[in-house]
C-alpha positions as CSV (number, residue, x, y, z in Angstrom):
1,M,-17.0,-15.1,3.2
2,T,-17.9,-12.3,5.6
3,R,-16.9,-13.5,9.2
4,H,-20.0,-14.2,11.5
5,D,-18.8,-11.7,14.2
6,I,-18.2,-8.9,11.6
7,L,-21.3,-6.6,13.4
8,D,-19.0,-7.4,16.8
9,I,-15.6,-6.0,15.2
10,T,-17.6,-3.6,13.4
11,Q,-18.9,-2.1,16.7
12,K,-15.7,-1.7,19.1
13,L,-14.1,-0.2,16.1
14,G,-17.2,1.9,15.6
15,D,-16.9,3.0,19.3
16,L,-13.5,4.6,18.8
17,H,-15.3,6.9,16.1
18,P,-12.5,6.6,13.7
19,D,-12.6,9.2,10.7
20,D,-13.1,6.6,8.4
21,L,-14.2,2.9,8.8
22,A,-14.6,0.9,5.5
23,M,-14.8,-2.8,4.5
24,T,-13.5,-4.5,1.1
25,T,-16.3,-7.9,0.9
26,N,-17.5,-10.0,-1.8
27,G,-21.3,-9.0,-0.7
28,T,-22.1,-12.4,1.6
29,R,-24.3,-11.5,4.1
30,I,-24.2,-7.9,3.2
31,E,-27.6,-7.7,1.8
32,H,-29.4,-8.7,5.2
33,M,-27.2,-6.7,7.7
34,A,-26.4,-3.8,5.7
35,N,-28.1,-1.5,8.6
36,Q,-26.9,-3.2,11.0
37,L,-23.3,-2.4,9.9
38,K,-24.2,1.2,9.4
39,E,-25.4,1.5,12.9
40,A,-22.5,-0.4,14.3
41,G,-20.1,2.4,12.4
42,M,-19.6,1.2,9.3
43,K,-19.0,4.3,6.9
44,R,-18.5,2.6,3.4
45,L,-18.0,-0.6,1.6
46,N,-16.1,-1.9,-1.4
47,I,-17.7,-5.0,-3.2
48,S,-16.1,-7.0,-5.4
49,L,-17.9,-7.0,-9.0
50,H,-15.2,-8.3,-11.6
51,S,-18.4,-8.8,-14.0
52,L,-21.5,-8.1,-14.8
53,K,-22.0,-11.3,-16.9
54,E,-23.1,-14.2,-14.8
55,E,-21.3,-16.6,-16.1
56,R,-17.9,-14.7,-16.1
57,F,-18.2,-13.4,-12.6
58,K,-18.8,-17.6,-11.5
59,W,-15.9,-18.6,-13.5
60,I,-13.9,-15.4,-11.8
61,T,-15.1,-15.8,-8.5
62,T,-15.7,-19.6,-8.3
63,N,-19.2,-19.0,-6.9
64,V,-22.9,-18.6,-7.9
65,R,-23.6,-15.6,-6.3
66,F,-24.1,-12.9,-9.1
67,Q,-27.3,-11.9,-7.9
68,E,-26.9,-12.0,-4.3
69,T,-23.7,-9.5,-4.8
70,L,-25.7,-7.2,-7.0
71,Q,-28.5,-7.3,-4.0
72,A,-25.5,-6.3,-1.4
73,I,-25.0,-3.7,-3.7
74,K,-28.1,-2.3,-3.5
75,A,-28.7,-2.7,0.1
76,S,-25.6,-0.9,0.9
77,I,-26.6,2.0,-1.1
78,D,-29.9,1.9,0.4
79,A,-28.4,1.9,3.9
80,G,-26.0,5.1,3.3
81,L,-23.0,3.0,3.2
82,T,-21.3,5.3,0.6
83,P,-19.5,5.7,-1.6
84,V,-19.9,1.8,-2.6
85,K,-16.8,1.2,-4.8
86,L,-17.3,-1.5,-7.0
87,N,-14.2,-3.3,-7.2
88,M,-13.2,-4.8,-10.8
89,V,-10.1,-6.8,-11.2
90,L,-8.9,-6.2,-15.0
91,L,-8.4,-9.5,-17.2
92,R,-7.5,-9.2,-20.1
93,D,-9.7,-10.5,-23.2
94,Y,-11.9,-11.6,-20.3
95,N,-13.8,-8.9,-18.6
96,T,-12.2,-5.6,-20.2
97,D,-14.6,-5.3,-22.9
98,E,-17.2,-4.4,-19.8
99,I,-15.3,-1.6,-18.4
100,W,-17.7,0.9,-19.9
101,D,-20.6,-1.2,-19.1
102,M,-19.6,-1.2,-15.5
103,V,-19.2,2.8,-15.6
104,D,-23.2,2.7,-17.0
105,Y,-24.0,0.3,-14.3
106,A,-22.5,2.6,-11.5
107,E,-24.3,5.4,-13.2
108,S,-27.3,3.4,-13.2
109,L,-27.0,3.4,-9.2
110,G,-26.6,6.9,-8.4
111,G,-22.9,7.5,-9.8
112,S,-21.0,10.7,-8.2
113,D,-20.4,9.5,-4.3
114,V,-22.9,6.9,-4.4
115,A,-21.3,4.5,-6.5
116,I,-17.8,4.5,-7.8
117,V,-16.0,2.3,-10.3
118,Q,-12.6,1.0,-8.8
119,L,-10.5,-0.8,-11.9
120,I,-7.9,-2.6,-10.6
121,E,-4.7,-4.2,-12.1
122,L,-3.9,-7.6,-11.7
123,V,-1.0,-8.2,-9.4
124,P,1.9,-11.1,-9.9
125,I,0.9,-13.4,-7.1
126,D,0.5,-16.3,-9.6
127,V,2.7,-16.1,-12.3
128,E,1.2,-18.0,-15.0
129,F,-2.3,-16.6,-14.2
130,Y,-0.8,-13.0,-14.3
131,R,1.2,-13.9,-17.8
132,H,-2.2,-15.2,-19.2
133,F,-4.5,-12.2,-17.6
134,H,-2.5,-9.2,-17.3
135,Y,-3.7,-6.0,-18.6
136,D,-1.9,-3.0,-18.8
137,P,-4.6,-0.2,-17.7
138,A,-2.8,2.9,-19.2
139,A,-4.8,2.5,-22.7
140,I,-8.3,3.0,-20.6
141,E,-7.0,5.5,-18.1
142,A,-6.0,7.7,-21.3
143,K,-9.6,7.3,-22.2
144,F,-10.5,8.5,-18.6
145,M,-8.0,11.2,-18.8
146,E,-9.6,12.5,-22.2
147,K,-13.0,12.6,-21.1
148,A,-13.0,13.3,-17.8
149,V,-14.7,16.8,-16.8
150,S,-12.6,16.9,-13.9
151,V,-9.4,15.2,-12.1
152,K,-8.8,14.7,-8.3
153,I,-5.5,13.4,-6.8
154,R,-6.9,11.5,-3.9
155,D,-3.7,12.1,-1.0
156,L,-4.1,8.8,0.8
157,Q,-3.8,6.9,-2.4
158,N,-1.5,9.3,-4.6
159,R,-3.7,8.6,-7.4
160,P,-6.2,10.8,-9.7
161,Q,-10.1,10.1,-9.7
162,Y,-11.4,10.6,-12.9
163,T,-15.0,12.3,-13.0
164,L,-16.9,11.6,-16.2
165,P,-20.0,14.0,-18.1
166,S,-22.4,11.4,-16.7
167,G,-21.0,12.3,-12.6
168,V,-19.7,8.9,-12.6
169,K,-16.3,8.7,-10.6
170,V,-13.9,6.1,-11.7
171,E,-10.4,5.1,-10.3
172,V,-7.6,3.0,-11.6
173,V,-5.4,1.1,-9.5
174,K,-2.2,0.7,-10.7
175,P,0.2,-1.4,-8.6
176,V,2.5,-3.0,-10.9
177,H,5.9,-1.3,-11.6
178,N,4.2,1.8,-10.3
179,V,6.8,3.5,-8.2
180,S,4.7,6.3,-7.1
181,F,2.1,3.7,-5.7
182,C,4.4,1.6,-3.8
183,M,6.4,4.5,-2.1
184,A,3.0,5.8,-1.1
185,N,1.7,2.6,0.2
186,N,1.3,3.3,4.1
187,R,-1.6,0.7,4.6
188,M,-0.6,-2.1,6.9
189,R,-2.6,-5.1,6.1
190,I,-3.1,-7.9,8.7
191,T,-3.3,-11.5,7.4
192,H,-6.0,-14.3,8.2
193,D,-3.6,-16.3,10.3
194,G,-2.7,-13.2,12.5
195,K,0.7,-11.6,10.8
196,F,1.2,-7.8,10.0
197,R,1.6,-7.4,6.1
198,P,3.7,-4.6,5.4
199,C,3.8,-5.0,1.6
200,L,1.1,-7.1,-0.4
201,M,3.7,-8.2,-3.1
202,R,6.3,-9.7,-0.3
203,D,5.7,-12.7,1.9
204,D,9.1,-12.6,3.6
205,N,8.6,-9.5,6.1
206,M,5.6,-10.6,7.8
207,V,5.5,-10.0,11.5
208,D,3.4,-12.6,13.9
209,F,1.3,-11.0,16.2
210,L,-1.1,-13.3,16.9
211,K,1.3,-15.6,19.4
212,V,2.0,-12.8,21.4
213,L,-1.8,-12.2,21.6
214,R,-2.9,-15.4,22.7
215,D,0.1,-15.5,25.4
216,G,-1.5,-12.8,27.3
217,S,1.0,-10.4,26.5
218,S,0.6,-6.7,27.0
219,D,-0.8,-3.9,24.8
220,E,2.4,-2.4,24.7
221,A,4.2,-6.1,23.4
222,I,1.8,-6.3,20.2
223,A,2.7,-2.5,19.6
224,T,6.1,-3.7,19.6
225,Q,5.2,-6.1,16.8
226,F,3.6,-3.6,14.8
227,V,6.5,-0.9,15.1
228,K,8.5,-3.7,14.1
229,S,6.5,-4.3,10.9
230,I,7.0,-0.5,10.4
231,W,10.5,-0.9,10.2
232,L,10.3,-3.8,7.9
233,R,8.1,-1.5,5.3
234,E,10.3,-1.1,2.2
235,P,8.5,0.0,-1.4
236,Y,8.6,-3.2,-3.5
237,Y,9.1,-1.0,-7.3
238,K,11.7,1.4,-6.5
239,L,13.5,4.1,-8.6
240,P,16.5,2.9,-10.1
241,E,19.2,3.6,-8.6
242,V,21.4,7.0,-10.3
243,K,25.2,6.2,-10.1
244,P,27.1,9.3,-9.8
245,A,28.6,10.3,-13.2
246,P,32.7,9.5,-13.2
247,T,35.2,12.1,-12.3
248,I,37.5,12.8,-14.9
249,A,41.0,14.2,-14.2
250,M,41.7,17.2,-15.3
251,K,45.4,17.4,-17.0
């Protein structure tokens, strides 16, 4: 759910004139505040849209806000919060038959830099759910590579963006067993309970900054916590250790 003070937060960040300011959201309230977000400094949005079928959407998201989400996407585009990225987590044998439908939907919205499809590999946060629904995106990515008229490697994310003949751009987010993705992950996440989280896959190296903030400590003290979390960062998926070849004594 979108925070009630999101406009205040956006305004304070927007006043810093960052190169980019984006938000990932399920679309709640966006239909009615898209223009205000734009005026406050928001540049673009990622909106979760895991299915174009209302019943599937309801099951995946556990809510009935399907039409509200579609309206949020349209309102975001009309307000200029573009590109709007359509985030679709791939679930084997459940929504993977909709991948090309999602591409067509992005085209109907304007494609190109208006609406981008972002297909996301399911991560093993819930082991049983992951075992049942994980879908390896390698095959569909090969199809995109085959059909693409151009491929661009995005520097920040270190992953390809495929432009299809229709003009629609597609990205495939593959975090699982992906050494390249993991080593290029330089984002710092902030949890809902006030912790810096260096790695999405781990919860054993988070650093609490909320207590420091509420104690009235200085900005320097909070910065120290941030630096500490940077030092705790390490790739979750790593290259296999290469052991040196044994030396052979020459007689």
